[in-house]
C-alpha beads as a LAMMPS data file, in Angstrom:
LAMMPS data file: protein, C-alpha beads

488 atoms
487 bonds

1 atom types
1 bond types

-500.0 500.0 xlo xhi
-500.0 500.0 ylo yhi
-500.0 500.0 zlo zhi

Masses

1 110.0

Atoms # bond

1 1 1 148.889 378.592 477.197
2 1 1 148.396 376.138 480.038
3 1 1 147.110 372.754 478.874
4 1 1 143.636 371.933 480.198
5 1 1 142.853 369.154 477.741
6 1 1 143.547 365.428 477.678
7 1 1 144.999 365.874 474.174
8 1 1 148.671 365.108 473.797
9 1 1 151.411 367.702 474.125
10 1 1 154.037 367.420 471.378
11 1 1 157.551 368.550 472.198
12 1 1 160.532 369.829 470.260
13 1 1 163.098 367.324 469.038
14 1 1 166.680 368.330 469.849
15 1 1 169.517 365.795 469.626
16 1 1 166.944 362.975 469.391
17 1 1 165.320 364.007 472.660
18 1 1 161.742 365.278 472.894
19 1 1 161.979 368.364 475.116
20 1 1 159.698 371.139 476.308
21 1 1 160.371 374.729 475.337
22 1 1 162.105 376.979 477.820
23 1 1 158.903 379.009 478.136
24 1 1 156.906 375.915 479.147
25 1 1 154.121 377.441 477.067
26 1 1 152.162 375.588 474.409
27 1 1 150.091 376.466 471.366
28 1 1 146.747 374.780 470.834
29 1 1 146.019 373.157 467.467
30 1 1 142.266 373.178 466.878
31 1 1 140.368 371.223 464.251
32 1 1 138.679 373.136 461.407
33 1 1 136.088 370.360 461.338
34 1 1 134.947 371.520 464.762
35 1 1 136.796 374.356 466.487
36 1 1 135.864 372.965 469.896
37 1 1 138.031 369.910 469.222
38 1 1 141.715 370.170 470.116
39 1 1 144.025 368.014 468.015
40 1 1 146.979 368.558 470.320
41 1 1 149.397 371.075 471.772
42 1 1 152.821 372.064 470.458
43 1 1 155.625 374.085 471.992
44 1 1 155.643 377.882 471.949
45 1 1 159.416 377.994 471.594
46 1 1 161.683 380.940 472.219
47 1 1 165.083 382.091 470.979
48 1 1 167.019 380.002 473.517
49 1 1 165.250 376.844 472.277
50 1 1 166.220 377.648 468.712
51 1 1 169.822 378.183 469.801
52 1 1 169.961 374.641 471.190
53 1 1 168.309 373.263 468.059
54 1 1 170.696 374.877 465.592
55 1 1 173.705 373.983 467.734
56 1 1 172.620 370.340 467.749
57 1 1 172.440 370.325 463.944
58 1 1 175.805 372.072 463.701
59 1 1 177.521 369.573 466.011
60 1 1 176.089 366.611 464.061
61 1 1 176.913 367.764 460.524
62 1 1 180.494 366.478 460.243
63 1 1 179.730 362.933 461.380
64 1 1 176.600 362.796 459.212
65 1 1 178.528 363.855 456.124
66 1 1 181.230 361.275 456.806
67 1 1 178.977 358.210 456.933
68 1 1 178.532 358.451 453.169
69 1 1 175.645 358.895 450.788
70 1 1 174.751 355.197 450.523
71 1 1 174.389 354.837 454.299
72 1 1 172.291 357.990 454.475
73 1 1 169.971 356.547 451.834
74 1 1 169.457 353.421 453.915
75 1 1 168.102 355.509 456.776
76 1 1 165.493 356.995 454.427
77 1 1 164.376 353.508 453.383
78 1 1 163.754 352.752 457.078
79 1 1 161.802 355.986 457.556
80 1 1 159.658 355.175 454.515
81 1 1 158.705 351.805 455.950
82 1 1 157.794 353.298 459.330
83 1 1 155.740 356.084 457.724
84 1 1 153.904 353.474 455.666
85 1 1 153.106 351.484 458.805
86 1 1 151.600 354.616 460.382
87 1 1 149.782 355.905 457.308
88 1 1 146.281 355.627 458.795
89 1 1 147.113 357.464 462.020
90 1 1 149.046 360.248 460.304
91 1 1 146.406 360.715 457.606
92 1 1 143.610 360.921 460.175
93 1 1 145.619 363.445 462.176
94 1 1 146.116 365.522 459.032
95 1 1 142.390 365.511 458.308
96 1 1 141.527 366.463 461.873
97 1 1 144.169 369.198 461.968
98 1 1 143.798 370.951 458.597
99 1 1 140.568 369.628 457.085
100 1 1 141.733 367.726 454.008
101 1 1 139.425 364.789 453.252
102 1 1 140.637 361.451 454.582
103 1 1 141.211 359.888 451.120
104 1 1 143.293 362.923 450.120
105 1 1 145.226 362.763 453.393
106 1 1 145.999 359.080 452.865
107 1 1 147.084 359.831 449.318
108 1 1 149.412 362.582 450.523
109 1 1 150.950 360.359 453.199
110 1 1 151.491 357.591 450.645
111 1 1 153.190 360.164 448.462
112 1 1 155.489 360.965 451.380
113 1 1 156.471 357.293 451.487
114 1 1 157.241 357.356 447.762
115 1 1 159.331 360.531 448.097
116 1 1 161.401 358.964 450.859
117 1 1 162.071 355.884 448.752
118 1 1 162.975 357.997 445.744
119 1 1 165.577 359.963 447.690
120 1 1 166.784 356.839 449.466
121 1 1 167.721 355.679 445.972
122 1 1 169.798 358.846 445.562
123 1 1 172.161 357.263 448.064
124 1 1 173.455 355.029 445.271
125 1 1 173.569 357.614 442.485
126 1 1 176.546 359.683 441.387
127 1 1 177.579 362.798 443.273
128 1 1 179.971 364.246 440.705
129 1 1 181.482 364.034 437.214
130 1 1 184.877 363.400 435.684
131 1 1 185.931 366.292 433.425
132 1 1 188.715 366.093 430.817
133 1 1 191.756 368.158 431.747
134 1 1 194.039 369.934 429.303
135 1 1 196.856 368.249 431.211
136 1 1 196.957 364.653 430.005
137 1 1 198.662 363.520 433.209
138 1 1 196.015 364.976 435.510
139 1 1 192.641 363.824 436.789
140 1 1 189.903 366.419 437.197
141 1 1 186.478 365.797 438.652
142 1 1 183.666 367.441 440.571
143 1 1 182.252 366.353 443.886
144 1 1 178.966 367.428 445.477
145 1 1 179.363 368.697 449.020
146 1 1 176.540 369.345 451.524
147 1 1 175.800 372.912 452.577
148 1 1 175.904 372.045 456.278
149 1 1 172.943 373.077 458.429
150 1 1 169.742 373.639 456.428
151 1 1 166.637 375.339 457.807
152 1 1 163.298 374.058 456.533
153 1 1 160.117 376.128 456.963
154 1 1 156.894 374.580 455.648
155 1 1 153.205 375.562 455.293
156 1 1 150.085 373.881 456.608
157 1 1 148.427 372.821 453.347
158 1 1 150.616 369.750 452.677
159 1 1 151.883 368.863 456.159
160 1 1 153.431 365.536 455.093
161 1 1 154.493 365.847 451.455
162 1 1 156.170 369.277 451.534
163 1 1 158.292 368.647 454.651
164 1 1 159.386 365.267 453.301
165 1 1 160.274 366.562 449.841
166 1 1 162.565 369.054 451.590
167 1 1 163.919 366.914 454.442
168 1 1 164.660 363.770 452.412
169 1 1 167.024 365.349 449.844
170 1 1 168.596 367.569 452.505
171 1 1 169.531 364.480 454.515
172 1 1 170.617 362.145 451.744
173 1 1 172.939 364.777 450.303
174 1 1 174.621 365.092 453.702
175 1 1 173.061 368.099 455.424
176 1 1 171.661 368.269 458.922
177 1 1 168.261 369.889 459.380
178 1 1 166.320 372.268 461.586
179 1 1 162.644 371.848 460.691
180 1 1 159.993 374.421 461.620
181 1 1 156.454 373.589 460.437
182 1 1 153.452 375.880 460.297
183 1 1 151.779 375.892 463.687
184 1 1 148.400 375.005 462.134
185 1 1 149.756 371.594 461.088
186 1 1 152.477 371.029 463.666
187 1 1 150.902 367.967 465.293
188 1 1 150.925 366.157 461.965
189 1 1 154.511 367.294 461.417
190 1 1 155.551 365.967 464.835
191 1 1 154.206 362.541 463.946
192 1 1 156.174 362.578 460.692
193 1 1 159.361 363.531 462.549
194 1 1 158.789 360.687 465.000
195 1 1 159.119 358.263 462.068
196 1 1 162.675 359.543 461.546
197 1 1 163.441 359.068 465.234
198 1 1 162.126 355.508 465.179
199 1 1 164.313 354.776 462.152
200 1 1 167.378 355.390 464.330
201 1 1 168.591 358.594 462.723
202 1 1 171.724 359.771 464.584
203 1 1 171.278 362.498 467.199
204 1 1 171.214 366.039 465.892
205 1 1 170.738 365.123 462.239
206 1 1 167.042 366.115 462.185
207 1 1 165.794 368.639 464.724
208 1 1 162.216 369.858 465.105
209 1 1 160.992 373.086 466.666
210 1 1 157.606 374.803 466.811
211 1 1 156.582 378.335 467.608
212 1 1 155.663 381.668 466.115
213 1 1 157.128 382.286 462.672
214 1 1 158.021 385.849 463.611
215 1 1 160.232 384.489 466.395
216 1 1 161.490 381.028 465.433
217 1 1 161.365 381.478 461.667
218 1 1 163.150 384.817 461.615
219 1 1 165.764 383.856 464.190
220 1 1 166.447 380.642 462.277
221 1 1 167.138 382.536 459.049
222 1 1 169.366 384.986 460.912
223 1 1 171.327 382.344 462.821
224 1 1 175.075 382.485 462.063
225 1 1 175.395 378.675 461.987
226 1 1 172.730 378.257 459.309
227 1 1 174.079 377.490 455.822
228 1 1 170.866 377.410 453.781
229 1 1 167.119 377.984 454.067
230 1 1 164.245 376.485 452.079
231 1 1 160.791 378.003 452.514
232 1 1 157.314 377.330 451.160
233 1 1 154.591 379.814 452.055
234 1 1 153.217 383.242 451.356
235 1 1 154.857 385.757 449.061
236 1 1 155.122 388.425 451.785
237 1 1 156.976 386.132 454.170
238 1 1 159.087 384.748 451.324
239 1 1 160.294 388.222 450.441
240 1 1 161.472 388.641 454.015
241 1 1 163.258 385.289 453.914
242 1 1 165.055 386.303 450.704
243 1 1 166.095 389.653 452.146
244 1 1 167.486 388.153 455.338
245 1 1 169.241 385.255 453.607
246 1 1 170.756 387.547 450.970
247 1 1 172.083 389.868 453.635
248 1 1 173.879 386.928 455.221
249 1 1 175.036 385.474 451.905
250 1 1 173.494 382.041 452.482
251 1 1 171.735 379.912 449.910
252 1 1 167.936 380.185 449.844
253 1 1 165.078 378.519 448.007
254 1 1 161.526 379.902 447.953
255 1 1 158.209 378.479 446.751
256 1 1 155.454 381.059 447.097
257 1 1 152.154 382.035 445.544
258 1 1 150.269 381.158 442.404
259 1 1 147.290 382.400 440.416
260 1 1 147.149 379.439 438.102
261 1 1 145.208 379.641 434.818
262 1 1 143.404 376.982 432.820
263 1 1 142.750 377.784 429.169
264 1 1 139.828 376.048 427.469
265 1 1 139.926 376.425 423.688
266 1 1 137.002 376.143 421.282
267 1 1 138.141 372.658 420.180
268 1 1 138.591 371.286 423.708
269 1 1 136.904 368.226 425.172
270 1 1 134.526 370.261 427.335
271 1 1 133.521 367.427 429.664
272 1 1 137.158 366.579 430.391
273 1 1 137.943 370.247 430.947
274 1 1 135.052 370.671 433.388
275 1 1 136.108 367.617 435.384
276 1 1 139.718 368.792 435.569
277 1 1 138.817 372.370 436.505
278 1 1 136.630 371.199 439.379
279 1 1 139.321 368.864 440.680
280 1 1 142.089 371.432 440.245
281 1 1 140.140 374.271 441.808
282 1 1 138.228 372.619 444.634
283 1 1 140.192 369.590 445.882
284 1 1 141.712 370.356 449.289
285 1 1 139.257 373.269 449.409
286 1 1 141.400 375.091 446.848
287 1 1 144.300 375.233 449.315
288 1 1 147.048 374.264 446.906
289 1 1 149.700 376.535 445.446
290 1 1 148.981 374.908 442.059
291 1 1 145.175 375.101 442.367
292 1 1 143.221 376.268 439.321
293 1 1 142.200 379.816 440.134
294 1 1 141.471 381.461 436.773
295 1 1 139.632 379.673 433.963
296 1 1 139.987 381.402 430.597
297 1 1 137.442 380.129 428.095
298 1 1 137.069 380.792 424.377
299 1 1 133.972 382.941 423.925
300 1 1 132.540 380.532 421.330
301 1 1 132.078 377.778 423.940
302 1 1 131.910 379.926 427.073
303 1 1 128.187 379.498 427.802
304 1 1 128.191 375.730 427.235
305 1 1 131.272 375.291 429.397
306 1 1 129.921 377.443 432.224
307 1 1 126.576 375.627 432.300
308 1 1 128.301 372.274 432.659
309 1 1 130.744 373.624 435.225
310 1 1 127.935 374.957 437.416
311 1 1 125.948 371.720 437.104
312 1 1 128.909 369.600 438.251
313 1 1 129.933 372.017 440.996
314 1 1 126.479 371.792 442.548
315 1 1 127.062 368.043 443.039
316 1 1 130.020 368.618 445.389
317 1 1 129.376 367.500 448.962
318 1 1 130.938 369.721 451.623
319 1 1 131.266 368.625 455.222
320 1 1 133.197 366.716 457.878
321 1 1 136.289 365.510 456.020
322 1 1 136.498 362.337 458.132
323 1 1 133.156 361.095 456.847
324 1 1 132.623 358.946 453.782
325 1 1 130.974 360.616 450.813
326 1 1 132.380 364.064 451.585
327 1 1 134.143 365.524 448.542
328 1 1 135.401 368.793 450.089
329 1 1 136.227 369.657 453.668
330 1 1 136.439 373.024 455.427
331 1 1 138.972 375.800 455.144
332 1 1 142.017 374.877 457.207
333 1 1 141.614 377.622 459.802
334 1 1 139.361 380.448 460.879
335 1 1 141.823 382.903 459.371
336 1 1 141.725 381.202 455.980
337 1 1 137.943 380.887 456.195
338 1 1 137.646 384.630 456.767
339 1 1 140.012 385.330 453.867
340 1 1 137.851 383.318 451.469
341 1 1 134.690 385.068 452.666
342 1 1 136.390 388.430 452.222
343 1 1 137.417 387.698 448.639
344 1 1 133.900 386.568 447.759
345 1 1 132.642 389.957 448.908
346 1 1 135.454 391.662 446.987
347 1 1 134.397 389.838 443.816
348 1 1 130.834 391.048 444.188
349 1 1 131.944 394.620 444.878
350 1 1 134.198 394.602 441.805
351 1 1 131.235 393.756 439.586
352 1 1 131.845 390.070 438.962
353 1 1 128.779 387.816 439.002
354 1 1 128.636 385.091 441.639
355 1 1 127.172 382.254 439.574
356 1 1 127.104 379.590 442.267
357 1 1 128.357 378.877 445.793
358 1 1 130.269 381.079 448.184
359 1 1 127.785 380.330 450.945
360 1 1 128.781 379.796 454.568
361 1 1 127.174 376.526 455.627
362 1 1 125.110 376.658 458.806
363 1 1 123.330 374.185 461.030
364 1 1 124.403 371.760 463.723
365 1 1 126.838 369.938 461.429
366 1 1 128.609 373.105 460.281
367 1 1 128.337 375.865 462.890
368 1 1 131.490 374.874 464.792
369 1 1 133.641 374.452 461.672
370 1 1 134.857 376.562 458.762
371 1 1 132.660 375.389 455.906
372 1 1 131.951 377.292 452.713
373 1 1 130.611 376.074 449.380
374 1 1 132.806 376.249 446.250
375 1 1 132.284 379.527 444.413
376 1 1 132.359 380.421 440.728
377 1 1 132.478 384.013 439.488
378 1 1 131.557 385.008 435.939
379 1 1 132.043 388.343 434.149
380 1 1 135.555 388.627 435.629
381 1 1 138.009 391.116 434.165
382 1 1 141.734 390.486 434.335
383 1 1 142.446 393.572 436.438
384 1 1 140.034 392.563 439.221
385 1 1 141.534 391.523 442.545
386 1 1 139.908 388.084 442.350
387 1 1 141.794 387.577 439.074
388 1 1 145.112 388.869 440.382
389 1 1 145.473 387.951 444.060
390 1 1 145.955 384.500 445.501
391 1 1 142.836 383.517 447.446
392 1 1 143.933 380.019 448.485
393 1 1 140.364 378.821 448.679
394 1 1 137.615 377.218 446.575
395 1 1 136.986 380.180 444.264
396 1 1 137.105 380.228 440.451
397 1 1 137.312 383.375 438.322
398 1 1 135.923 382.854 434.779
399 1 1 137.284 385.037 431.982
400 1 1 136.393 385.161 428.276
401 1 1 138.991 385.045 425.492
402 1 1 138.572 385.843 421.814
403 1 1 141.209 383.337 420.674
404 1 1 144.283 381.460 421.890
405 1 1 146.600 384.457 421.632
406 1 1 144.218 386.513 423.758
407 1 1 143.828 383.655 426.244
408 1 1 147.592 383.355 426.727
409 1 1 147.861 387.123 427.122
410 1 1 145.246 387.010 429.900
411 1 1 146.924 383.982 431.503
412 1 1 150.270 385.806 431.649
413 1 1 148.691 388.960 433.073
414 1 1 149.710 388.279 436.674
415 1 1 152.809 388.594 438.816
416 1 1 152.730 384.854 439.483
417 1 1 153.988 382.046 437.274
418 1 1 153.699 378.691 439.007
419 1 1 151.513 376.349 436.935
420 1 1 149.103 376.488 434.003
421 1 1 147.125 374.082 431.868
422 1 1 145.347 374.088 428.537
423 1 1 142.562 371.968 427.109
424 1 1 142.755 371.616 423.352
425 1 1 142.944 368.972 420.621
426 1 1 145.079 371.155 418.357
427 1 1 148.807 370.311 418.373
428 1 1 149.724 373.799 417.111
429 1 1 147.869 375.343 420.056
430 1 1 149.691 373.016 422.448
431 1 1 153.094 373.995 421.084
432 1 1 152.271 377.713 421.176
433 1 1 151.040 377.410 424.758
434 1 1 154.194 375.587 425.871
435 1 1 156.397 378.309 424.397
436 1 1 154.418 381.374 425.402
437 1 1 153.011 380.629 428.852
438 1 1 155.096 382.162 431.673
439 1 1 155.048 379.387 434.287
440 1 1 157.354 376.694 435.612
441 1 1 154.860 373.812 435.343
442 1 1 152.891 373.275 432.113
443 1 1 150.054 370.748 431.938
444 1 1 148.284 369.728 428.722
445 1 1 144.718 368.400 428.893
446 1 1 145.134 367.978 432.648
447 1 1 144.390 370.041 435.725
448 1 1 146.909 372.656 436.820
449 1 1 147.282 371.054 440.246
450 1 1 149.579 368.127 439.607
451 1 1 153.168 367.639 440.766
452 1 1 155.136 364.421 440.250
453 1 1 157.854 363.691 442.792
454 1 1 160.493 362.694 440.225
455 1 1 160.177 365.914 438.192
456 1 1 161.550 369.394 438.990
457 1 1 158.985 371.690 440.581
458 1 1 159.006 375.459 440.788
459 1 1 157.673 378.583 439.155
460 1 1 158.624 381.807 437.437
461 1 1 158.153 385.481 438.327
462 1 1 156.931 385.987 441.911
463 1 1 156.114 382.310 442.454
464 1 1 159.623 380.995 443.090
465 1 1 163.183 382.014 443.739
466 1 1 166.186 379.717 443.642
467 1 1 166.680 376.249 442.207
468 1 1 163.867 373.783 441.631
469 1 1 162.535 371.344 444.193
470 1 1 161.934 367.598 443.833
471 1 1 163.427 365.040 441.474
472 1 1 167.150 365.095 440.884
473 1 1 166.964 368.878 440.539
474 1 1 166.933 369.049 444.350
475 1 1 170.670 368.377 444.437
476 1 1 171.276 371.845 442.978
477 1 1 170.049 373.518 446.141
478 1 1 171.217 371.128 448.846
479 1 1 174.814 370.824 447.638
480 1 1 177.718 372.915 446.399
481 1 1 180.098 371.775 443.661
482 1 1 183.730 371.226 444.545
483 1 1 186.129 370.907 441.587
484 1 1 189.162 368.668 442.198
485 1 1 192.394 368.638 440.154
486 1 1 194.914 365.852 440.817
487 1 1 198.364 365.911 439.256
488 1 1 200.253 362.645 439.274

Bonds

1 1 1 2
2 1 2 3
3 1 3 4
4 1 4 5
5 1 5 6
6 1 6 7
7 1 7 8
8 1 8 9
9 1 9 10
10 1 10 11
11 1 11 12
12 1 12 13
13 1 13 14
14 1 14 15
15 1 15 16
16 1 16 17
17 1 17 18
18 1 18 19
19 1 19 20
20 1 20 21
21 1 21 22
22 1 22 23
23 1 23 24
24 1 24 25
25 1 25 26
26 1 26 27
27 1 27 28
28 1 28 29
29 1 29 30
30 1 30 31
31 1 31 32
32 1 32 33
33 1 33 34
34 1 34 35
35 1 35 36
36 1 36 37
37 1 37 38
38 1 38 39
39 1 39 40
40 1 40 41
41 1 41 42
42 1 42 43
43 1 43 44
44 1 44 45
45 1 45 46
46 1 46 47
47 1 47 48
48 1 48 49
49 1 49 50
50 1 50 51
51 1 51 52
52 1 52 53
53 1 53 54
54 1 54 55
55 1 55 56
56 1 56 57
57 1 57 58
58 1 58 59
59 1 59 60
60 1 60 61
61 1 61 62
62 1 62 63
63 1 63 64
64 1 64 65
65 1 65 66
66 1 66 67
67 1 67 68
68 1 68 69
69 1 69 70
70 1 70 71
71 1 71 72
72 1 72 73
73 1 73 74
74 1 74 75
75 1 75 76
76 1 76 77
77 1 77 78
78 1 78 79
79 1 79 80
80 1 80 81
81 1 81 82
82 1 82 83
83 1 83 84
84 1 84 85
85 1 85 86
86 1 86 87
87 1 87 88
88 1 88 89
89 1 89 90
90 1 90 91
91 1 91 92
92 1 92 93
93 1 93 94
94 1 94 95
95 1 95 96
96 1 96 97
97 1 97 98
98 1 98 99
99 1 99 100
100 1 100 101
101 1 101 102
102 1 102 103
103 1 103 104
104 1 104 105
105 1 105 106
106 1 106 107
107 1 107 108
108 1 108 109
109 1 109 110
110 1 110 111
111 1 111 112
112 1 112 113
113 1 113 114
114 1 114 115
115 1 115 116
116 1 116 117
117 1 117 118
118 1 118 119
119 1 119 120
120 1 120 121
121 1 121 122
122 1 122 123
123 1 123 124
124 1 124 125
125 1 125 126
126 1 126 127
127 1 127 128
128 1 128 129
129 1 129 130
130 1 130 131
131 1 131 132
132 1 132 133
133 1 133 134
134 1 134 135
135 1 135 136
136 1 136 137
137 1 137 138
138 1 138 139
139 1 139 140
140 1 140 141
141 1 141 142
142 1 142 143
143 1 143 144
144 1 144 145
145 1 145 146
146 1 146 147
147 1 147 148
148 1 148 149
149 1 149 150
150 1 150 151
151 1 151 152
152 1 152 153
153 1 153 154
154 1 154 155
155 1 155 156
156 1 156 157
157 1 157 158
158 1 158 159
159 1 159 160
160 1 160 161
161 1 161 162
162 1 162 163
163 1 163 164
164 1 164 165
165 1 165 166
166 1 166 167
167 1 167 168
168 1 168 169
169 1 169 170
170 1 170 171
171 1 171 172
172 1 172 173
173 1 173 174
174 1 174 175
175 1 175 176
176 1 176 177
177 1 177 178
178 1 178 179
179 1 179 180
180 1 180 181
181 1 181 182
182 1 182 183
183 1 183 184
184 1 184 185
185 1 185 186
186 1 186 187
187 1 187 188
188 1 188 189
189 1 189 190
190 1 190 191
191 1 191 192
192 1 192 193
193 1 193 194
194 1 194 195
195 1 195 196
196 1 196 197
197 1 197 198
198 1 198 199
199 1 199 200
200 1 200 201
201 1 201 202
202 1 202 203
203 1 203 204
204 1 204 205
205 1 205 206
206 1 206 207
207 1 207 208
208 1 208 209
209 1 209 210
210 1 210 211
211 1 211 212
212 1 212 213
213 1 213 214
214 1 214 215
215 1 215 216
216 1 216 217
217 1 217 218
218 1 218 219
219 1 219 220
220 1 220 221
221 1 221 222
222 1 222 223
223 1 223 224
224 1 224 225
225 1 225 226
226 1 226 227
227 1 227 228
228 1 228 229
229 1 229 230
230 1 230 231
231 1 231 232
232 1 232 233
233 1 233 234
234 1 234 235
235 1 235 236
236 1 236 237
237 1 237 238
238 1 238 239
239 1 239 240
240 1 240 241
241 1 241 242
242 1 242 243
243 1 243 244
244 1 244 245
245 1 245 246
246 1 246 247
247 1 247 248
248 1 248 249
249 1 249 250
250 1 250 251
251 1 251 252
252 1 252 253
253 1 253 254
254 1 254 255
255 1 255 256
256 1 256 257
257 1 257 258
258 1 258 259
259 1 259 260
260 1 260 261
261 1 261 262
262 1 262 263
263 1 263 264
264 1 264 265
265 1 265 266
266 1 266 267
267 1 267 268
268 1 268 269
269 1 269 270
270 1 270 271
271 1 271 272
272 1 272 273
273 1 273 274
274 1 274 275
275 1 275 276
276 1 276 277
277 1 277 278
278 1 278 279
279 1 279 280
280 1 280 281
281 1 281 282
282 1 282 283
283 1 283 284
284 1 284 285
285 1 285 286
286 1 286 287
287 1 287 288
288 1 288 289
289 1 289 290
290 1 290 291
291 1 291 292
292 1 292 293
293 1 293 294
294 1 294 295
295 1 295 296
296 1 296 297
297 1 297 298
298 1 298 299
299 1 299 300
300 1 300 301
301 1 301 302
302 1 302 303
303 1 303 304
304 1 304 305
305 1 305 306
306 1 306 307
307 1 307 308
308 1 308 309
309 1 309 310
310 1 310 311
311 1 311 312
312 1 312 313
313 1 313 314
314 1 314 315
315 1 315 316
316 1 316 317
317 1 317 318
318 1 318 319
319 1 319 320
320 1 320 321
321 1 321 322
322 1 322 323
323 1 323 324
324 1 324 325
325 1 325 326
326 1 326 327
327 1 327 328
328 1 328 329
329 1 329 330
330 1 330 331
331 1 331 332
332 1 332 333
333 1 333 334
334 1 334 335
335 1 335 336
336 1 336 337
337 1 337 338
338 1 338 339
339 1 339 340
340 1 340 341
341 1 341 342
342 1 342 343
343 1 343 344
344 1 344 345
345 1 345 346
346 1 346 347
347 1 347 348
348 1 348 349
349 1 349 350
350 1 350 351
351 1 351 352
352 1 352 353
353 1 353 354
354 1 354 355
355 1 355 356
356 1 356 357
357 1 357 358
358 1 358 359
359 1 359 360
360 1 360 361
361 1 361 362
362 1 362 363
363 1 363 364
364 1 364 365
365 1 365 366
366 1 366 367
367 1 367 368
368 1 368 369
369 1 369 370
370 1 370 371
371 1 371 372
372 1 372 373
373 1 373 374
374 1 374 375
375 1 375 376
376 1 376 377
377 1 377 378
378 1 378 379
379 1 379 380
380 1 380 381
381 1 381 382
382 1 382 383
383 1 383 384
384 1 384 385
385 1 385 386
386 1 386 387
387 1 387 388
388 1 388 389
389 1 389 390
390 1 390 391
391 1 391 392
392 1 392 393
393 1 393 394
394 1 394 395
395 1 395 396
396 1 396 397
397 1 397 398
398 1 398 399
399 1 399 400
400 1 400 401
401 1 401 402
402 1 402 403
403 1 403 404
404 1 404 405
405 1 405 406
406 1 406 407
407 1 407 408
408 1 408 409
409 1 409 410
410 1 410 411
411 1 411 412
412 1 412 413
413 1 413 414
414 1 414 415
415 1 415 416
416 1 416 417
417 1 417 418
418 1 418 419
419 1 419 420
420 1 420 421
421 1 421 422
422 1 422 423
423 1 423 424
424 1 424 425
425 1 425 426
426 1 426 427
427 1 427 428
428 1 428 429
429 1 429 430
430 1 430 431
431 1 431 432
432 1 432 433
433 1 433 434
434 1 434 435
435 1 435 436
436 1 436 437
437 1 437 438
438 1 438 439
439 1 439 440
440 1 440 441
441 1 441 442
442 1 442 443
443 1 443 444
444 1 444 445
445 1 445 446
446 1 446 447
447 1 447 448
448 1 448 449
449 1 449 450
450 1 450 451
451 1 451 452
452 1 452 453
453 1 453 454
454 1 454 455
455 1 455 456
456 1 456 457
457 1 457 458
458 1 458 459
459 1 459 460
460 1 460 461
461 1 461 462
462 1 462 463
463 1 463 464
464 1 464 465
465 1 465 466
466 1 466 467
467 1 467 468
468 1 468 469
469 1 469 470
470 1 470 471
471 1 471 472
472 1 472 473
473 1 473 474
474 1 474 475
475 1 475 476
476 1 476 477
477 1 477 478
478 1 478 479
479 1 479 480
480 1 480 481
481 1 481 482
482 1 482 483
483 1 483 484
484 1 484 485
485 1 485 486
486 1 486 487
487 1 487 488
């Protein structure tokens, strides 16, 4: 595409130089707040651009490993400070580019700062263990070694936090990086990468490339100089990543879909449960992998719970995410908007009852954006598509349960296993839920959508493959263990 707008063109970063793609073509990033507004242009890169990017990372990996973990951590402290200085600009760009409300965008960017500082601290933590040897005159220990060149492919829904929680540990543990963001949030990603450049990161350590996933993403995974790939995105694409990486014998880490349940028992604090369900299901327009998608309610309190849930949902303000007083913004793209609309029709066709919402907003304020009101379906059966497939939008499926055992059975009746929560005041119910629920993240009397940066994150079943992300668990993916035996 030839650029006809005054909006900025963002280039690829190769060896600390911002360069155009060989095609000299760009991709337009439009705002879901108003599709006539262009946020910026990014490069439509080709295979030859990727070749230069991976080669730059490969050439830089030895020197980067040799500077030591403590020095690498110091760079991350610098990046954190620069990101914090630019928090308002980056957050506003995020809101304009993918529709998250401005307070949420600022919160996410602040979280990126915290993640950087956490992993900067890893620079001063141990990278191995001393192990007793059967030979009393020998010393045996382990040492963590970087993989080498790591490819990072990220989605559009958390364009600051997800890239940083992958890039920061990759770098501090001694890897060099090729980073490919989702095109829909690539302008925001470019501004994040610029913070690393301004921190003085050595050339080739972090490289940034944009373009079609089918071209850049696939060729990155297949590149012979790549030593590991970490991916967050759809299940279909993730399966392809796993297949390609396995064929090459390189390490891979996948975070994919979720169909996250919330169980509300008969002894729950109903008001607290309603508040948490609304936040978990509708914040970020439901575009979180840990969003509350299925709400399984004990039949004894079902009607009371649903009445309160509908009442509170009707209070949600939907609109321009840059404006004050707006609780929920638009879907992030026209494609996602159409997907949500399609699933609302599917729910109706399957026989579920649309209790509230699911309306496309119209009028001067909405016609040029992708706005839809949060939807709640009742009379949902577990085998319906809206109870089984990830919608990634502001849609709740309500299901009845006869008791806790039945509720857990319904909750586990899905191929996904990312996160789940329960609302109850009964300690026995809590303990049973912890043991029986088939997910990687368990939340008690809290919404399902909550991830803390210092704790391992990942799911079970079709939601994740490979080692956990975040916290100190990240070292398991980004390094390999070398065992050393020294005989005096």
